[in-house]
BALOBA-1460 file (C-alpha; in Angstrom, 3 decimals):
// residues 342
<rec num="1" residu="m" x="0.000" y="0.000" z="0.000"/>
<rec num="2" residu="k" x="1.296" y="3.430" z="-0.914"/>
<rec num="3" residu="k" x="2.435" y="5.619" z="1.927"/>
<rec num="4" residu="t" x="1.126" y="9.166" z="1.774"/>
<rec num="5" residu="l" x="3.599" y="11.745" z="0.562"/>
<rec num="6" residu="a" x="2.483" y="14.125" z="3.316"/>
<rec num="7" residu="a" x="3.373" y="11.607" z="6.017"/>
<rec num="8" residu="l" x="6.776" y="10.903" z="4.500"/>
<rec num="9" residu="a" x="7.493" y="14.602" z="4.073"/>
<rec num="10" residu="a" x="6.646" y="15.184" z="7.721"/>
<rec num="11" residu="a" x="9.036" y="12.429" z="8.777"/>
<rec num="12" residu="v" x="11.852" y="13.908" z="6.727"/>
<rec num="13" residu="a" x="11.193" y="17.429" z="7.987"/>
<rec num="14" residu="l" x="11.261" y="16.218" z="11.566"/>
<rec num="15" residu="s" x="14.529" y="14.318" z="11.192"/>
<rec num="16" residu="l" x="16.350" y="16.757" z="8.913"/>
<rec num="17" residu="a" x="15.611" y="20.017" z="10.707"/>
<rec num="18" residu="v" x="17.949" y="22.668" z="9.360"/>
<rec num="19" residu="g" x="19.329" y="25.921" z="10.569"/>
<rec num="20" residu="g" x="20.110" y="24.689" z="14.043"/>
<rec num="21" residu="c" x="23.293" y="25.312" z="15.986"/>
<rec num="22" residu="g" x="25.039" y="22.431" z="17.629"/>
<rec num="23" residu="s" x="28.198" y="21.364" z="19.361"/>
<rec num="24" residu="g" x="29.378" y="17.791" z="19.354"/>
<rec num="25" residu="s" x="30.506" y="16.043" z="22.482"/>
<rec num="26" residu="a" x="33.987" y="14.570" z="22.458"/>
<rec num="27" residu="s" x="34.240" y="11.336" z="20.458"/>
<rec num="28" residu="s" x="35.462" y="8.352" z="22.445"/>
<rec num="29" residu="d" x="37.241" y="6.704" z="19.495"/>
<rec num="30" residu="v" x="39.422" y="9.688" z="18.517"/>
<rec num="31" residu="e" x="42.751" y="10.049" z="20.264"/>
<rec num="32" residu="p" x="43.919" y="13.490" z="21.411"/>
<rec num="33" residu="a" x="46.624" y="14.959" z="19.196"/>
<rec num="34" residu="t" x="50.110" y="14.580" z="20.688"/>
<rec num="35" residu="n" x="53.611" y="15.534" z="19.605"/>
<rec num="36" residu="l" x="52.386" y="18.663" z="17.860"/>
<rec num="37" residu="d" x="55.010" y="20.906" z="16.316"/>
<rec num="38" residu="a" x="55.484" y="24.300" z="17.926"/>
<rec num="39" residu="e" x="53.542" y="26.145" z="15.206"/>
<rec num="40" residu="t" x="50.487" y="23.896" z="15.488"/>
<rec num="41" residu="r" x="50.613" y="23.952" z="19.286"/>
<rec num="42" residu="k" x="50.587" y="27.759" z="19.169"/>
<rec num="43" residu="l" x="47.568" y="27.663" z="16.863"/>
<rec num="44" residu="v" x="45.738" y="25.267" z="19.204"/>
<rec num="45" residu="d" x="46.395" y="27.546" z="22.175"/>
<rec num="46" residu="e" x="45.176" y="30.612" z="20.270"/>
<rec num="47" residu="a" x="42.075" y="28.748" z="19.108"/>
<rec num="48" residu="k" x="41.199" y="27.663" z="22.663"/>
<rec num="49" residu="a" x="41.675" y="31.185" z="23.978"/>
<rec num="50" residu="a" x="39.342" y="32.631" z="21.317"/>
<rec num="51" residu="g" x="36.435" y="30.339" z="22.212"/>
<rec num="52" residu="p" x="34.428" y="28.009" z="19.951"/>
<rec num="53" residu="v" x="35.059" y="27.776" z="16.224"/>
<rec num="54" residu="t" x="31.886" y="28.546" z="14.268"/>
<rec num="55" residu="l" x="31.433" y="26.380" z="11.181"/>
<rec num="56" residu="y" x="28.743" y="27.183" z="8.618"/>
<rec num="57" residu="g" x="28.016" y="24.036" z="6.623"/>
<rec num="58" residu="m" x="25.582" y="22.606" z="4.076"/>
<rec num="59" residu="i" x="26.162" y="18.922" z="4.818"/>
<rec num="60" residu="e" x="23.701" y="16.909" z="6.877"/>
<rec num="61" residu="e" x="23.411" y="17.906" z="10.545"/>
<rec num="62" residu="s" x="24.671" y="14.613" z="11.998"/>
<rec num="63" residu="a" x="27.843" y="14.846" z="9.885"/>
<rec num="64" residu="l" x="28.479" y="18.366" z="11.177"/>
<rec num="65" residu="r" x="28.079" y="17.109" z="14.729"/>
<rec num="66" residu="r" x="30.559" y="14.317" z="14.046"/>
<rec num="67" residu="i" x="33.114" y="16.807" z="12.711"/>
<rec num="68" residu="a" x="32.677" y="18.876" z="15.856"/>
<rec num="69" residu="s" x="32.977" y="15.820" z="18.095"/>
<rec num="70" residu="d" x="36.114" y="14.420" z="16.445"/>
<rec num="71" residu="f" x="37.850" y="17.800" z="16.218"/>
<rec num="72" residu="e" x="37.166" y="18.608" z="19.862"/>
<rec num="73" residu="a" x="38.410" y="15.184" z="20.946"/>
<rec num="74" residu="r" x="41.601" y="15.674" z="18.968"/>
<rec num="75" residu="y" x="42.456" y="19.274" z="19.783"/>
<rec num="76" residu="g" x="40.274" y="20.274" z="22.708"/>
<rec num="77" residu="v" x="38.734" y="23.102" z="20.692"/>
<rec num="78" residu="e" x="34.938" y="23.369" z="20.654"/>
<rec num="79" residu="v" x="33.046" y="23.695" z="17.361"/>
<rec num="80" residu="e" x="29.634" y="25.286" z="16.985"/>
<rec num="81" residu="s" x="27.934" y="24.412" z="13.704"/>
<rec num="82" residu="v" x="25.209" y="26.146" z="11.748"/>
<rec num="83" residu="r" x="23.547" y="24.043" z="9.063"/>
<rec num="84" residu="l" x="21.572" y="25.454" z="6.136"/>
<rec num="85" residu="v" x="21.087" y="24.487" z="2.501"/>
<rec num="86" residu="s" x="23.664" y="26.023" z="0.180"/>
<rec num="87" residu="g" x="21.548" y="28.905" z="-1.131"/>
<rec num="88" residu="d" x="20.423" y="30.027" z="2.325"/>
<rec num="89" residu="l" x="23.888" y="29.545" z="3.770"/>
<rec num="90" residu="s" x="25.642" y="31.657" z="1.140"/>
<rec num="91" residu="q" x="22.989" y="34.371" z="1.567"/>
<rec num="92" residu="r" x="23.411" y="34.439" z="5.346"/>
<rec num="93" residu="f" x="27.191" y="34.510" z="5.153"/>
<rec num="94" residu="s" x="27.203" y="37.200" z="2.455"/>
<rec num="95" residu="t" x="24.804" y="39.418" z="4.382"/>
<rec num="96" residu="e" x="26.847" y="39.173" z="7.562"/>
<rec num="97" residu="a" x="30.164" y="39.727" z="5.769"/>
<rec num="98" residu="a" x="28.843" y="42.684" z="3.764"/>
<rec num="99" residu="g" x="27.675" y="44.237" z="7.037"/>
<rec num="100" residu="g" x="31.178" y="43.937" z="8.453"/>
<rec num="101" residu="e" x="30.318" y="41.207" z="10.942"/>
<rec num="102" residu="n" x="31.542" y="37.737" z="10.089"/>
<rec num="103" residu="r" x="29.988" y="35.417" z="12.654"/>
<rec num="104" residu="a" x="31.363" y="32.339" z="10.925"/>
<rec num="105" residu="d" x="35.010" y="31.348" z="11.140"/>
<rec num="106" residu="l" x="34.881" y="28.712" z="8.419"/>
<rec num="107" residu="i" x="32.285" y="28.030" z="5.738"/>
<rec num="108" residu="m" x="31.728" y="24.675" z="4.037"/>
<rec num="109" residu="l" x="29.679" y="25.175" z="0.903"/>
<rec num="110" residu="t" x="29.003" y="23.604" z="-2.460"/>
<rec num="111" residu="d" x="31.473" y="25.045" z="-4.939"/>
<rec num="112" residu="s" x="29.835" y="27.845" z="-6.916"/>
<rec num="113" residu="p" x="30.430" y="31.427" z="-8.094"/>
<rec num="114" residu="f" x="29.894" y="32.393" z="-4.443"/>
<rec num="115" residu="y" x="33.574" y="31.732" z="-3.822"/>
<rec num="116" residu="d" x="34.676" y="34.086" z="-6.594"/>
<rec num="117" residu="d" x="32.364" y="36.818" z="-5.299"/>
<rec num="118" residu="a" x="33.451" y="36.309" z="-1.688"/>
<rec num="119" residu="l" x="37.127" y="36.437" z="-2.641"/>
<rec num="120" residu="k" x="36.602" y="39.559" z="-4.749"/>
<rec num="121" residu="n" x="34.756" y="41.297" z="-1.920"/>
<rec num="122" residu="g" x="37.312" y="40.274" z="0.681"/>
<rec num="123" residu="w" x="34.793" y="38.214" z="2.675"/>
<rec num="124" residu="i" x="37.002" y="35.127" z="2.649"/>
<rec num="125" residu="t" x="40.750" y="34.608" z="2.508"/>
<rec num="126" residu="s" x="42.394" y="32.652" z="-0.296"/>
<rec num="127" residu="f" x="43.908" y="29.404" z="0.915"/>
<rec num="128" residu="a" x="46.828" y="30.168" z="-1.358"/>
<rec num="129" residu="d" x="47.684" y="32.984" z="1.065"/>
<rec num="130" residu="a" x="46.762" y="31.197" z="4.307"/>
<rec num="131" residu="d" x="49.458" y="29.963" z="6.674"/>
<rec num="132" residu="l" x="48.097" y="26.558" z="7.697"/>
<rec num="133" residu="p" x="49.597" y="23.686" z="9.704"/>
<rec num="134" residu="a" x="51.616" y="21.197" z="7.679"/>
<rec num="135" residu="m" x="48.838" y="18.576" z="7.769"/>
<rec num="136" residu="a" x="46.895" y="20.725" z="5.271"/>
<rec num="137" residu="d" x="49.562" y="19.903" z="2.703"/>
<rec num="138" residu="d" x="48.142" y="16.366" z="2.515"/>
<rec num="139" residu="l" x="45.293" y="17.533" z="0.252"/>
<rec num="140" residu="p" x="46.078" y="16.731" z="-3.388"/>
<rec num="141" residu="k" x="46.843" y="19.851" z="-5.404"/>
<rec num="142" residu="e" x="44.352" y="18.859" z="-8.086"/>
<rec num="143" residu="a" x="41.567" y="19.099" z="-5.512"/>
<rec num="144" residu="y" x="41.809" y="22.891" z="-5.384"/>
<rec num="145" residu="a" x="39.523" y="25.243" z="-7.318"/>
<rec num="146" residu="h" x="39.483" y="28.963" z="-8.085"/>
<rec num="147" residu="d" x="43.197" y="29.124" z="-8.887"/>
<rec num="148" residu="g" x="44.189" y="27.463" z="-5.651"/>
<rec num="149" residu="a" x="42.036" y="29.699" z="-3.453"/>
<rec num="150" residu="t" x="39.445" y="27.062" z="-2.517"/>
<rec num="151" residu="p" x="40.208" y="23.531" z="-1.313"/>
<rec num="152" residu="i" x="37.633" y="20.958" z="-2.370"/>
<rec num="153" residu="v" x="37.342" y="18.557" z="0.556"/>
<rec num="154" residu="g" x="34.562" y="16.286" z="-0.673"/>
<rec num="155" residu="f" x="32.619" y="15.188" z="-3.732"/>
<rec num="156" residu="v" x="28.912" y="14.331" z="-3.599"/>
<rec num="157" residu="p" x="28.131" y="11.732" z="-6.272"/>
<rec num="158" residu="t" x="24.765" y="12.024" z="-7.986"/>
<rec num="159" residu="k" x="22.771" y="8.823" z="-7.468"/>
<rec num="160" residu="l" x="19.611" y="7.180" z="-8.777"/>
<rec num="161" residu="v" x="16.731" y="6.570" z="-6.352"/>
<rec num="162" residu="y" x="14.271" y="3.715" z="-6.848"/>
<rec num="163" residu="n" x="11.262" y="2.136" z="-5.157"/>
<rec num="164" residu="t" x="12.165" y="-1.394" z="-4.047"/>
<rec num="165" residu="d" x="8.548" y="-2.594" z="-4.256"/>
<rec num="166" residu="a" x="8.558" y="-1.805" z="-7.976"/>
<rec num="167" residu="v" x="12.213" y="-2.455" z="-8.849"/>
<rec num="168" residu="e" x="13.592" y="-5.723" z="-7.518"/>
<rec num="169" residu="q" x="17.235" y="-5.213" z="-8.432"/>
<rec num="170" residu="a" x="19.279" y="-2.032" z="-8.268"/>
<rec num="171" residu="p" x="19.719" y="-0.532" z="-11.762"/>
<rec num="172" residu="a" x="23.260" y="-1.228" z="-12.937"/>
<rec num="173" residu="d" x="23.601" y="1.897" z="-15.044"/>
<rec num="174" residu="w" x="21.915" y="5.151" z="-15.985"/>
<rec num="175" residu="k" x="20.318" y="3.531" z="-19.039"/>
<rec num="176" residu="a" x="17.491" y="2.423" z="-16.747"/>
<rec num="177" residu="y" x="15.952" y="5.862" z="-17.279"/>
<rec num="178" residu="a" x="15.627" y="5.008" z="-20.987"/>
<rec num="179" residu="d" x="14.232" y="1.500" z="-20.454"/>
<rec num="180" residu="p" x="10.665" y="1.355" z="-21.905"/>
<rec num="181" residu="k" x="9.473" y="-0.731" z="-18.938"/>
<rec num="182" residu="f" x="9.680" y="2.433" z="-16.812"/>
<rec num="183" residu="k" x="7.522" y="4.498" z="-19.137"/>
<rec num="184" residu="g" x="5.392" y="6.846" z="-17.062"/>
<rec num="185" residu="e" x="7.253" y="5.840" z="-13.891"/>
<rec num="186" residu="i" x="10.121" y="8.333" z="-13.796"/>
<rec num="187" residu="l" x="10.401" y="11.547" z="-11.774"/>
<rec num="188" residu="l" x="13.118" y="14.076" z="-12.612"/>
<rec num="189" residu="a" x="14.120" y="17.263" z="-10.861"/>
<rec num="190" residu="e" x="14.251" y="20.181" z="-13.299"/>
<rec num="191" residu="p" x="17.469" y="19.667" z="-15.307"/>
<rec num="192" residu="d" x="18.507" y="23.241" z="-14.527"/>
<rec num="193" residu="s" x="17.501" y="23.199" z="-10.859"/>
<rec num="194" residu="s" x="21.166" y="23.289" z="-9.855"/>
<rec num="195" residu="p" x="24.583" y="23.602" z="-11.535"/>
<rec num="196" residu="a" x="25.265" y="19.991" z="-10.521"/>
<rec num="197" residu="d" x="22.146" y="18.786" z="-12.376"/>
<rec num="198" residu="i" x="23.151" y="20.663" z="-15.518"/>
<rec num="199" residu="a" x="26.575" y="19.063" z="-15.218"/>
<rec num="200" residu="f" x="25.072" y="15.592" z="-14.754"/>
<rec num="201" residu="w" x="22.861" y="15.728" z="-17.829"/>
<rec num="202" residu="s" x="25.690" y="17.271" z="-19.815"/>
<rec num="203" residu="l" x="27.824" y="14.310" z="-18.781"/>
<rec num="204" residu="m" x="25.084" y="11.869" z="-19.847"/>
<rec num="205" residu="r" x="24.890" y="13.608" z="-23.200"/>
<rec num="206" residu="q" x="28.677" y="13.520" z="-23.499"/>
<rec num="207" residu="e" x="28.837" y="9.811" z="-22.631"/>
<rec num="208" residu="y" x="25.754" y="8.401" z="-24.397"/>
<rec num="209" residu="g" x="24.699" y="10.990" z="-26.970"/>
<rec num="210" residu="d" x="21.500" y="12.888" z="-27.716"/>
<rec num="211" residu="g" x="19.668" y="9.664" z="-28.540"/>
<rec num="212" residu="f" x="19.906" y="8.522" z="-24.944"/>
<rec num="213" residu="l" x="18.259" y="11.679" z="-23.643"/>
<rec num="214" residu="r" x="15.541" y="11.376" z="-26.310"/>
<rec num="215" residu="r" x="14.812" y="7.811" z="-25.212"/>
<rec num="216" residu="i" x="14.337" y="9.106" z="-21.684"/>
<rec num="217" residu="a" x="11.947" y="11.698" z="-23.120"/>
<rec num="218" residu="a" x="10.006" y="8.887" z="-24.817"/>
<rec num="219" residu="n" x="9.364" y="7.425" z="-21.347"/>
<rec num="220" residu="g" x="7.386" y="10.525" z="-20.434"/>
<rec num="221" residu="p" x="9.301" y="11.613" z="-17.336"/>
<rec num="222" residu="r" x="7.430" y="13.856" z="-14.913"/>
<rec num="223" residu="v" x="9.050" y="16.840" z="-13.250"/>
<rec num="224" residu="s" x="9.217" y="16.749" z="-9.463"/>
<rec num="225" residu="g" x="9.310" y="19.799" z="-7.250"/>
<rec num="226" residu="g" x="12.995" y="19.159" z="-6.592"/>
<rec num="227" residu="a" x="15.363" y="16.470" z="-5.364"/>
<rec num="228" residu="v" x="13.864" y="16.141" z="-1.876"/>
<rec num="229" residu="p" x="10.159" y="16.008" z="-2.810"/>
<rec num="230" residu="g" x="11.060" y="13.776" z="-5.741"/>
<rec num="231" residu="t" x="12.803" y="11.341" z="-3.430"/>
<rec num="232" residu="q" x="9.805" y="11.401" z="-1.089"/>
<rec num="233" residu="a" x="7.437" y="10.756" z="-4.000"/>
<rec num="234" residu="v" x="9.412" y="7.697" z="-5.099"/>
<rec num="235" residu="a" x="9.232" y="6.419" z="-1.514"/>
<rec num="236" residu="a" x="5.469" y="6.951" z="-1.577"/>
<rec num="237" residu="g" x="5.156" y="4.815" z="-4.706"/>
<rec num="238" residu="e" x="4.328" y="7.662" z="-7.071"/>
<rec num="239" residu="a" x="7.165" y="6.617" z="-9.409"/>
<rec num="240" residu="d" x="9.571" y="3.705" z="-9.789"/>
<rec num="241" residu="l" x="12.697" y="5.761" z="-10.484"/>
<rec num="242" residu="g" x="13.747" y="9.260" z="-9.504"/>
<rec num="243" residu="f" x="16.526" y="11.741" z="-10.111"/>
<rec num="244" residu="p" x="18.521" y="12.627" z="-8.159"/>
<rec num="245" residu="g" x="18.446" y="10.601" z="-4.971"/>
<rec num="246" residu="v" x="19.167" y="12.454" z="-1.741"/>
<rec num="247" residu="e" x="21.129" y="10.209" z="0.613"/>
<rec num="248" residu="p" x="20.131" y="11.712" z="3.991"/>
<rec num="249" residu="v" x="16.465" y="11.757" z="2.926"/>
<rec num="250" residu="v" x="16.634" y="8.130" z="1.784"/>
<rec num="251" residu="a" x="18.219" y="7.146" z="5.107"/>
<rec num="252" residu="v" x="15.401" y="8.805" z="7.081"/>
<rec num="253" residu="l" x="12.699" y="7.225" z="4.932"/>
<rec num="254" residu="k" x="14.256" y="3.754" z="5.135"/>
<rec num="255" residu="e" x="14.317" y="4.019" z="8.931"/>
<rec num="256" residu="r" x="10.556" y="4.520" z="8.764"/>
<rec num="257" residu="g" x="10.011" y="1.481" z="6.597"/>
<rec num="258" residu="a" x="9.703" y="3.164" z="3.201"/>
<rec num="259" residu="p" x="10.557" y="0.894" z="0.234"/>
<rec num="260" residu="i" x="13.339" y="3.051" z="-1.153"/>
<rec num="261" residu="e" x="16.989" y="2.624" z="-2.049"/>
<rec num="262" residu="l" x="19.819" y="4.290" z="-3.928"/>
<rec num="263" residu="a" x="21.875" y="3.005" z="-6.841"/>
<rec num="264" residu="a" x="25.243" y="4.478" z="-7.753"/>
<rec num="265" residu="p" x="25.941" y="3.922" z="-11.454"/>
<rec num="266" residu="s" x="29.146" y="5.181" z="-13.031"/>
<rec num="267" residu="p" x="30.168" y="7.559" z="-14.485"/>
<rec num="268" residu="t" x="28.694" y="10.294" z="-12.376"/>
<rec num="269" residu="t" x="29.347" y="13.806" z="-11.215"/>
<rec num="270" residu="g" x="27.893" y="16.037" z="-8.542"/>
<rec num="271" residu="p" x="28.433" y="18.929" z="-6.153"/>
<rec num="272" residu="e" x="31.944" y="19.624" z="-4.915"/>
<rec num="273" residu="v" x="32.289" y="20.734" z="-1.299"/>
<rec num="274" residu="g" x="34.682" y="23.630" z="-0.747"/>
<rec num="275" residu="l" x="36.005" y="25.527" z="2.259"/>
<rec num="276" residu="g" x="36.245" y="29.260" z="2.839"/>
<rec num="277" residu="l" x="38.203" y="31.023" z="5.597"/>
<rec num="278" residu="a" x="36.105" y="33.935" z="6.799"/>
<rec num="279" residu="a" x="38.002" y="37.222" z="6.852"/>
<rec num="280" residu="n" x="38.091" y="39.080" z="10.185"/>
<rec num="281" residu="s" x="36.395" y="36.177" z="11.947"/>
<rec num="282" residu="p" x="36.074" y="35.769" z="15.734"/>
<rec num="283" residu="n" x="38.460" y="32.795" z="15.848"/>
<rec num="284" residu="p" x="40.873" y="32.827" z="12.885"/>
<rec num="285" residu="a" x="43.258" y="30.388" z="14.579"/>
<rec num="286" residu="g" x="40.432" y="27.911" z="15.109"/>
<rec num="287" residu="a" x="39.317" y="28.308" z="11.495"/>
<rec num="288" residu="k" x="42.807" y="27.510" z="10.209"/>
<rec num="289" residu="l" x="43.147" y="24.529" z="12.523"/>
<rec num="290" residu="l" x="39.743" y="23.085" z="11.599"/>
<rec num="291" residu="a" x="40.382" y="23.663" z="7.880"/>
<rec num="292" residu="a" x="43.765" y="21.933" z="8.111"/>
<rec num="293" residu="y" x="42.162" y="19.007" z="9.946"/>
<rec num="294" residu="l" x="39.571" y="18.593" z="7.169"/>
<rec num="295" residu="m" x="42.353" y="18.784" z="4.578"/>
<rec num="296" residu="s" x="44.557" y="16.202" z="6.302"/>
<rec num="297" residu="k" x="44.342" y="12.666" z="4.969"/>
<rec num="298" residu="q" x="42.843" y="10.975" z="8.038"/>
<rec num="299" residu="g" x="40.574" y="13.875" z="8.958"/>
<rec num="300" residu="n" x="39.301" y="14.104" z="5.389"/>
<rec num="301" residu="l" x="38.674" y="10.384" z="5.024"/>
<rec num="302" residu="d" x="36.766" y="10.328" z="8.316"/>
<rec num="303" residu="f" x="34.726" y="13.385" z="7.330"/>
<rec num="304" residu="n" x="33.707" y="12.004" z="3.955"/>
<rec num="305" residu="e" x="32.842" y="8.583" z="5.350"/>
<rec num="306" residu="t" x="30.525" y="10.238" z="7.863"/>
<rec num="307" residu="a" x="28.966" y="12.494" z="5.216"/>
<rec num="308" residu="s" x="28.598" y="9.671" z="2.626"/>
<rec num="309" residu="q" x="30.737" y="11.555" z="0.129"/>
<rec num="310" residu="i" x="33.849" y="10.762" z="-1.900"/>
<rec num="311" residu="s" x="37.170" y="11.865" z="-0.457"/>
<rec num="312" residu="p" x="39.790" y="13.286" z="-2.830"/>
<rec num="313" residu="f" x="42.125" y="10.763" z="-1.180"/>
<rec num="314" residu="d" x="39.914" y="7.849" z="-2.324"/>
<rec num="315" residu="t" x="41.465" y="7.343" z="-5.739"/>
<rec num="316" residu="g" x="39.335" y="4.270" z="-6.448"/>
<rec num="317" residu="a" x="36.030" y="6.098" z="-5.957"/>
<rec num="318" residu="m" x="37.301" y="9.139" z="-7.807"/>
<rec num="319" residu="t" x="37.806" y="7.092" z="-10.988"/>
<rec num="320" residu="g" x="34.016" y="6.933" z="-11.368"/>
<rec num="321" residu="f" x="33.484" y="10.621" z="-10.602"/>
<rec num="322" residu="t" x="33.865" y="13.280" z="-13.299"/>
<rec num="323" residu="r" x="34.783" y="16.764" z="-12.092"/>
<rec num="324" residu="i" x="32.431" y="19.466" z="-13.353"/>
<rec num="325" residu="s" x="35.443" y="21.328" z="-14.745"/>
<rec num="326" residu="d" x="36.060" y="18.357" z="-17.062"/>
<rec num="327" residu="i" x="32.534" y="18.354" z="-18.536"/>
<rec num="328" residu="e" x="31.478" y="20.290" z="-21.618"/>
<rec num="329" residu="l" x="28.344" y="21.895" z="-20.216"/>
<rec num="330" residu="s" x="25.213" y="22.081" z="-22.381"/>
<rec num="331" residu="g" x="22.629" y="24.834" z="-22.306"/>
<rec num="332" residu="s" x="19.769" y="24.175" z="-19.910"/>
<rec num="333" residu="a" x="17.070" y="24.852" z="-22.515"/>
<rec num="334" residu="e" x="18.648" y="22.315" z="-24.862"/>
<rec num="335" residu="l" x="18.852" y="19.689" z="-22.118"/>
<rec num="336" residu="k" x="15.211" y="20.219" z="-21.134"/>
<rec num="337" residu="s" x="14.128" y="19.895" z="-24.750"/>
<rec num="338" residu="l" x="16.064" y="16.665" z="-25.251"/>
<rec num="339" residu="l" x="14.643" y="15.202" z="-22.024"/>
<rec num="340" residu="g" x="11.103" y="16.220" z="-22.957"/>
<rec num="341" residu="v" x="10.581" y="18.413" z="-19.920"/>
<rec num="342" residu="g" x="11.076" y="21.809" z="-21.563"/>
């Protein structure tokens, strides 16, 4: 029996409340940092003296809490996190910075033109000019964006969501969207609803050609109100397949017994998570220390495992992920026309 979309939406809203502030308690499985060099020890002392580090982030709330917990256990520096979706987060940060009052020390945001604007306006400091602890040097140089100003610390692979009552086996590749057996049973977010979605469909066009997108169009895909409501609708049985799947939403719905799962075909692309050091922040030492921790190999691997993302250190997973900078982007109107949703 189909679950009502309203009930599923309520469950997701309850479990994925956004905009809250939180501080993680010390993690029992993370050892305190020892044998720190003099420069890092000085930074730790300055960070402690300045109070909590404030991290603005767009990743799921539980992952932010885990970052705070692990970092505090390692360095004894408290982290207060503020979680909002990318658009709201960039607006809040920009408004505060433009008013001369940066409340954030470090911002973690999907890579976008925001970083160029923030650098131009002096709201954030280029990492190329930042004096960070040596552990930050672990991050591969190719992970940087904006001419070395922005470290990319995680990659969020776009996935396919499906209803397990209707689809017995996880689709092995993206061609499932073009399979005639799913005619009338596909929900797509607007192809131009985000830069990552434009990049994904451009990649599909690049890999499989215009004919593939036209075959999807022949299946009569319906447009959802976005990734989250689309995922909820698939869980409610309103479609067999959806695009894109939202991992935290799927996790919440599965906990409540919804017949929903994710598939991760390759190749894929998706949002890239960058860091920004807030200029004139309350705790610049804490911001540098937390940024360096997230850029270190172990800290980065732990962070991305918690957030269900791909680490730039995970070379195996990165082979199936195409960076947006390596994709020849198509116009949104052309993509919508080819997909039959224009």
